[in-house]
C-alpha angles and dihedrals in degrees: 000000000000122000115249124209118201122192118199116188129174150126123295092228095052118102090197088064089058090046089056090046090059090051092048091051089053091051094049091049091050098042118041091192092066119097123185143201119202118196120185118188141181116238098271094043090050092053091050093045092051092048091053093049091049090050093049103040106019113180115083091357089070092067096047117103112146132075131287116043125187128190136165130232092000095293116034106105118224102165137222134331097296093048093047093049088051090049091050091048095049098045105028104021091242117176120191102219095162124105112252088231088069090062090050089054091048089051091050093049093049092049092047089056090051092052091048092066105135092211094055136060129196135217132181138208128192103217119196119200110204107308096331126118111282119254119219111231116197120201125201110212122206098224091166091059105036109012096164094050091046091049090053091051093047092050091048090050091049093040125233139201115248128211090276091057091250122144106239124190148106094266108118095009125123139239091237106175134051126184104183115235090006116061149316115233128206146150099088101161119188096207128027136025142223122322089254098051130274100328138000137199130271103266105190140349094192094109110078128208093244099121134063113252097031111166118217144158119264118222138216109258090338091287120150120252094020099116113143126141110318118098138182138212118209119233099196140021147266102027098171093167088069094053115108089009103070127038110241110195108162149358142232112262099172138021097027090142090080090063089053089053091050090050090055093056120106107261127217123227090266090055091252114143115244092232129057111262103192134178100225096177137005142164146125113323124241114179098212095042095045099042097084090045093052093045091052091051093046090052091052089047093053091050090048092050091050090053091049090051091052093045110018092167093065092078091048091047091053089053091050090050089053091051090050092051091050091050091050091052091050091050091051092051091049092051092050091051092049091050092051091050091051092050091051091049092051091048092051094047092049090054091050093049095052111034118177111266109234137153115278092231094056094044092050091051091049091050092051089049090050091050092053090048092050091048090054091048093049093055106035120171108256108204093187092054091049090050090050092051090049090052090051091050090052090048091057091052099042118086100169111106098222093047089047091055092047091054091048090052088053093048094050092045090050091054094045094047097047113056096190090059091046092047092050092048092048092047093051092049094045093050090048093054100034096091095164092048091224096124091248129105128208111233093222091049092049093047091050091049095053092041092056106028111025093089089071111119090019101288114148120254127246118212121251093244093051091047091051092049090050093048092050088069090064098040093099097164092047090229098121097259141095128206132235090256091055093048098079095053086045091054090048091054089043092057091047091054090050090050090053091054089047090053090057092051091045093049092049092053092046092049092052090050093049102038094091090062090062099038096106098036122092103173096112124080122210094218092111097048095089092048093048091049089054090050091052090053089056108046093188093059090044092055092048090055091044090052090055091049089049093051089054089060103029123024120208099027109245126222090240132032129207125219095265093051092049093051094045093051094050092045091050091050090055092048092053092058098039094249127146111277108241109222116258093238088056091050087051089053090050090052091049093048100043105029121065111185134165092223120073115239091354120117133174131219091268090058090049092054092050092049094044092052090050093047094048092047090050091051091049090047091053091052094048091049092049089055093059 
């Protein structure tokens, strides 16, 4: 007698799969020549497995969609649950005497065991597409691979209160971007950020994008270590170009069908779906608590689908009604604008027709007075601009390195603290580079310009590579250009990068000047130097540690710091990592050199970060010089 191989494949949440399992166990017990393979999948895995079988075998497999699927000897198609039970009855006299409810219980028990996995956690989102019944999406999170990323996602699903007492979370946010056959993106929150602060580092690239429904963190301008709140769910696999670039930390295990529906929507040029895709509820997933909720929604969904089958035009009609309403609103707005324009025209014409009757002498005097006033208004004295020009004059005369850096700190701070100066500077630069006069700049052209010409008037130079990385953040259309509107925020970040390079130069000079004071002392250990260097490479981690150090000195953290608080916080940070403690008078000098504020003895959190980076770099510089 020939050996027979039976393959049973199906979904983990399908009771019919467990009904077929019982039949297969009976067949194996009755016939010793039967071998079996049982494959249980989550929704996304099932979809991918079916697609692969259909691609490989074709034939009857092409028409099969539902769970389970049974075939013999790796290729002979049997069918679904009904066909397999008929096969078992005809060949092995199998009679299914069990109550179907027992298979439902078996299914529940198996799923409960899956969701009790200690190395995984689960979250859910109820996603509503337009006005349709919400679909519950369940995510499995790989806490053993990327615990910090998973924790951030869980907290955003649950919702948390940030340091500004704002409620932050995915509840009420939208799935705002769809790239068909690639991914759906969501989590765009207007206010608030990640549970760790604004951004956090890439934790692990060990999970590949080789399965449909992979969950990962989106990034800002595809830059590394810029994970925050936005996430994506893949629609196809494999997507090898995303491996080692984006942190994948989970997958969809239930409700993936809603992402397929979103993919089918008509997209706009900005990849925004033409229907609202809203997260109406979300949180941490508990199987027993959520089961009644999911069953109720699925029942409503089935009823809705039956109605749509009976009357498929109803959904199209509702879309047409929405479009009509939008058109009506637009027409109303246009009419209101036209009315306002007409009123203004009438008002102006009435003023022209009946001018006030006055003596010529008095009117001429008034006009002359108005002219003088307008002349004064057109050329106002700008104290900030005069101060800036004075700083540039001093910069041309000064040759000492330390004094040069101090003046550059003052110039950059002046630009960053006075928007009119910054705007003027940005406008001049943009007009100088915009050769085509189309309000768009080529990234290559811009990088070359700054690489060659930015040292004019003594400003430090930023490398071409750094300039290109920075510009990539503002290249939203990925076409190698940035617009005039994006140029000012680009310049702000540009100045901040230059200031960071200045801090390193400044710290090196200060360390060389101070090292003799520490030559005979050996009370500091260098054990923390490697950790601090790693922190400095990742600004987000550095600021988190600095925040903890700040809370040890001042709790709660104030909006403004005085000189004593700033020096105490920086000294405490050095103590924590076993670094040389920079004298308070030196920290005061650093504050004076690097922070330009309008208020006396009042500094914000941004000033604290600048000073802390400088102090820590000085301490590291002292240690490295002592080792030589």
